[in-house]
C-alpha positions in Angstrom: -0.9 6.1 -25.6 -2.7 7.7 -22.8 -1.0 10.8 -21.6 1.6 9.7 -18.9 5.4 9.8 -19.0 6.5 6.9 -16.8 8.5 7.9 -13.7 8.3 11.5 -14.6 6.3 12.8 -11.6 4.2 11.7 -8.5 0.9 13.0 -9.8 -0.1 11.7 -13.2 -2.6 8.9 -13.3 -4.5 7.1 -16.1 -7.3 4.7 -16.3 -7.8 1.8 -18.8 -11.1 0.3 -18.2 -11.2 -0.1 -14.4 -7.4 -0.4 -14.2 -5.7 2.5 -12.5 -2.0 3.3 -13.2 -0.5 6.0 -10.9 2.8 7.4 -11.8 5.7 7.8 -9.4 9.4 8.7 -9.5 10.3 5.3 -8.4 7.3 3.0 -9.1 4.1 2.8 -11.2 1.2 1.6 -9.1 -1.4 -0.5 -10.9 -4.7 -1.6 -9.3 -8.2 -2.5 -10.3 -9.3 -4.8 -13.0 -9.4 -4.9 -16.7 -11.3 -7.4 -18.8 -9.7 -7.8 -22.2 -12.7 -9.3 -24.2 -12.3 -10.9 -27.6 -13.8 -8.2 -29.6 -12.9 -4.7 -30.9 -13.4 -3.1 -27.6 -11.0 -5.7 -26.0 -8.5 -5.0 -28.7 -8.6 -1.2 -28.1 -8.1 -1.7 -24.3 -5.2 -4.2 -25.0 -3.5 -1.7 -27.3 -3.8 1.0 -24.7 -2.3 -1.3 -22.0 0.5 -2.4 -24.4 1.4 1.2 -25.2 1.6 2.1 -21.4 3.7 -1.0 -20.6 6.0 -0.4 -23.6 6.6 3.1 -22.4 7.4 1.8 -18.9 9.8 -0.8 -20.3 11.5 1.8 -22.6 11.9 4.2 -19.6 13.4 1.4 -17.5 15.8 0.1 -20.2 17.0 3.7 -20.9 18.1 4.4 -17.4 21.8 3.7 -17.2 21.7 4.1 -13.4 18.9 1.7 -12.7 19.3 0.2 -9.2 18.9 -3.4 -8.4 15.8 -2.5 -6.2 14.1 0.4 -4.7 13.2 0.5 -1.1 9.5 -0.3 -0.3 7.2 2.7 0.1 7.3 4.5 3.5 4.3 3.6 5.7 2.2 6.6 6.3 1.7 7.6 9.9 -1.6 8.0 11.5 -3.3 11.4 11.9 -5.3 12.2 14.8 -9.0 12.5 14.0 -10.0 16.1 14.3 -13.5 15.4 15.1 
């Protein structure tokens, strides 16, 4: 599995193909795209994705204090352009 412990920090990120997965304490953000082709390369990518998702599921299932839902992310304020 690529090196990322789910929900351990707010800084780890991995890429599988063009799919980005960013770690967070309360959510894993996934964006981009991933083509799982019917060949050995597609199989390798599918195995990487499977390993990451299995680790996420294991982390969630192992949390006895798992809430029903987390609040949506806070909207970032605007910053005045310094230029």
